[in-house]
C-alpha positions, -999 to +999 in steps of 0.1 A: +002-219-040-014-195-016-014-202+021-047-192+038-056-184+074-092-178+082-099-163+117-135-152+119-140-122+096-102-117+092-085-134+063-048-138+058-034-150+025+002-156+015+014-158-021+044-151-044+047-132-076+069-112-099+058-076-106+045-084-141+022-112-129+012-096-095-023-087-106-031-121-119-016-139-089-036-116-065-068-124-084-061-162-082-055-159-045-087-140-036-110-160-059-098-196-051-123-223-043-132-228-006-109-201+007-118-172-015-125-137-001-161-133+012-159-095+019-150-081-015-159-089-051-128-090-073-125-086-110-094-090-133-088-072-166-059-079-190-069-053-215-073-021-195-056+009-210-042+021-177-020-010-174-003-004-207+033+010-203+040+039-227+072+058-232+068+093-216+086+111-244+072+093-274+036+086-285+024+053-298+052+032-282+037+007-258+045-026-240+026-056-228-005-050-206+005-055-169-030-061-156-058-043-136-078-056-106-108-041-089-123-049-055-159-039-046-171-042-010-200-067-007-219-047+020-211-012+007-206-012-031-195+024-030-163+012-013-143+003-044-106+001-052-086-003-084-050-013-089-033-011-123+003-023-127+025-003-150+061+008-154+078+040-165+100+041-196+115+065-221+125+063-258+159+073-272+166+082-308+202+073-303+196+035-305+158+034-310+152+016-278+126+021-250+143+019-216+124+009-186+126+027-152+103+018-123+074-005-118+045+014-103+009+010-092-018+033-104-047+032-079-083+044-076-108+046-048-142+052-064-168+030-080-170+044-115-196+020-128-187+003-161-157+025-166-127+008-151-100+033-142-076+041-114-093+074-107-068+087-082-042+086-110-065+099-137-079+127-115-048+138-097-019+126-118+014+108-118+023+120-082-002+094-069+017+065-085+032+040-060+067+028-068+079-008-065+116-002-073+142+026-074+160+036-106+186+059-121+174+095-117+185+104-152+160+101-181+187+100-207+207+070-193+205+041-217+199+012-194+169-008-182+161-003-145+125-016-140+135-048-121+109-075-123+113-083-086+101-115-070+079-107-040+065-126-011+030-112-003+009-113+028-026-101+023-050-092+051-087-087+044-118-077+065-150-061+054-134-027+063-100-029+045-075-046+023-039-046+035-010-057+013+025-064+027+052-073+002+088-083+009+113-086-020+130-119-022+162-106-038+178-077-056+189-043-044+164-019-060+130-031-047+110-012-021+094-030+008+057-027-001+028-018+022-006-007+011-037+000+032-069+005+012-101+008+031-124+026+056-108+048+082-122+050+117-132+086+127-124+098+162-159+113+165-192+108+149-194+125+115-222+138+094-235+110+073-230+132+042-192+130+047-187+099+069-190+074+041-162+091+022-137+087+049-120+060+028-084+061+018-053+047+001-020+048+020+013+032+010+049+027+019+059+057-003+046+092+008+023+103-020+014+136-035+044+159-032+063+167-064+093+181-045+124+161-037+134+184-008+101+180+009+102+143+005+135+140+024+127+166+051+093+155+063+093+120+079+056+112+077+034+090+055+010+105+030-020+091+012-054+102-002-089+101+012-120+100-010-133+133+005-122+157+033-146+169+060-154+200+038-162+178+008-130+182-012-124+151-033-091+132-034-077+151-003-042+146+007-038+133+043-008+124+064-004+093+086+020+083+113+024+059+141+049+052+170+065+018+171+097+021+191+086+015+227+090-022+236+063-042+252+056-055+277+069-028+300+067-024+338+036-041+352+031-060+320+018-030+301+016-032+263+021+000+243+001-003+211-001+026+186-027+033+159-019+047+125-032+082+130-046+100+099-046+138+098-051+168+076-033+201+075-064+221+083-086+195+101-060+180+124-063+144+134-095+130+119-091+093+126-070+062+122-066+030+101-095+007+108-084-022+131-047-021+122-022-011+148+015-016+156+038-024+185+072-037+194+077-070+213+107-074+236+105-111+233+091-123+200+090-159+211+062-151+235+040-140+205+052-157+173+039-147+139+003-159+136-004-159+173-032-141+192-024-112+216-053-111+241-055-080+262-089-086+277-111-060+260-090-061+228-078-091+208-052-090+180-037-112+153+001-108+154+021-104+122+059-100+124+073-073+101+107-067+086+129-037+079+116-009+057+149+007+047+153+024+014+168+000-012+207+003-013+209+010-050+197+044-062+177+069-041+145+075-060+121+064-088+106+076-120+069+081-127+052+072-160+052+109-168+090+111-165+089+127-130+118+118-107+113+115-070+141+111-044+120+104-013+123+075+011+098+048+020+078+056+052+052+034+069+064+030+105+081+058+123+116+045+116+132+020+093+149+002+122+144-003+159+167+016+183+163-007+213+159-041+196+129-063+197+104-074+170+081-049+153+047-063+147+015-053+130-016-060+150-049-068+133-079-065+156-102-095+156-136-101+171-134-115+206-153-147+210-183-143+233 
């Protein structure tokens, strides 16, 4: 049963699922009577080809459809996202078995009309897949590694974004899941021809680099934006925040950090829309679900947990058989150096 919190235009939902029924449980949550989402139109598909696991080294060998969901913004139908659940697997002639590896999401960020596809995956490739669990980094090892983890999900929705936060409820291979899909807030007014395409997908796993060494050297998040300032589609952008400094400090000051989004050539272009982070010295002052009122700004407080790499194995396998040894990155560090409670802050409209 989903738990629902409605606070003006901000919606928070809580639900549980395994990996293999995540898509259907998400759809039930956002389309429930009375408390359903008012900002996005959601559709569920149990026969979409991009949610069918296939062995990367053998044609024609498939598994059960894992489900696809789409979300279309009510006010701006061009803002459209797709998630297809899948998992990687390979076939061995030694014992004629298909061995699973990692559950992954394939995502899209365009409205393709009647064609339902995770276009970021179809246009860019397996490097855009988002892993949910680690696995053995050896394609020939005969053992199943795609753990059907049970997750607790918190879902935050406004008309500008969809934010998913998943914490595994057991096991030692599951990633802590974070996914921001939505509009990004530019630091300056942009030409209308490019402004509407400042929409992106950013997750707990740095996307887009097919290089294990790079993944481990550079501690920054990566995701994709629908179009860069010069019009390049599916542009790779980095993101980072700073959530180590505890608040309040001297004089009662709060240190709140945006999630800055930047491009190698453009520099910093903007930030996540209405989602920020901070560290509270005394979490009892602002428990989970409370309101932080700073006068001109007002935030809904959500307590977050550790984002360390799972203790078992150090990477994951894509559906194309690629192996990636990176680490999850969403905040600027897995743990806090000086203690306190790391929080996500969701900006809400201040009552007049």
